[in-house]
C-alpha positions as CSV (number, residue, x, y, z in Angstrom):
1,M,-112.7,-107.3,-138.0
2,S,-112.2,-108.0,-134.3
3,D,-111.8,-111.6,-132.9
4,E,-115.1,-111.5,-131.4
5,E,-116.8,-110.5,-134.8
6,Q,-114.8,-113.4,-136.4
7,E,-116.0,-115.7,-133.8
8,A,-119.6,-114.6,-134.5
9,V,-119.2,-115.2,-138.0
10,Q,-118.1,-118.6,-137.7
11,R,-120.7,-119.7,-135.1
12,D,-123.1,-118.4,-137.8
13,F,-121.3,-120.4,-140.5
14,T,-121.5,-123.3,-138.2
15,K,-125.0,-123.1,-137.8
16,I,-126.0,-122.8,-141.4
17,R,-123.7,-125.6,-142.2
18,D,-125.3,-127.9,-139.8
19,K,-128.7,-126.9,-140.8
20,Y,-128.0,-127.5,-144.3
21,A,-125.5,-130.3,-144.7
22,P,-127.8,-133.0,-144.3
23,L,-130.0,-131.6,-147.1
24,I,-127.0,-131.3,-149.3
25,D,-126.1,-134.9,-148.5
26,D,-129.5,-136.1,-149.5
27,D,-129.2,-134.3,-152.9
28,L,-125.8,-135.8,-153.5
29,A,-127.0,-139.1,-152.6
30,H,-130.1,-138.6,-155.2
31,V,-127.9,-137.5,-157.9
32,E,-125.5,-140.5,-157.4
33,R,-128.6,-143.0,-157.7
34,E,-129.8,-141.2,-160.9
35,L,-126.2,-141.5,-162.3
36,E,-126.1,-145.3,-161.3
37,A,-129.7,-145.8,-162.6
38,R,-128.7,-144.1,-165.9
39,K,-125.6,-146.2,-166.3
40,Q,-127.4,-149.5,-165.8
41,S,-130.1,-148.7,-168.4
42,R,-127.5,-148.3,-171.0
């Protein structure tokens, strides 16, 4: 793979990460809240 192709792939992954990272963070925060709620209900 040429340097230009590698840079293009890196740009694509950066775009994907930037687009979806907030969604993943929101999902992780939701899971953490659910786990904490379950601990407190015991």
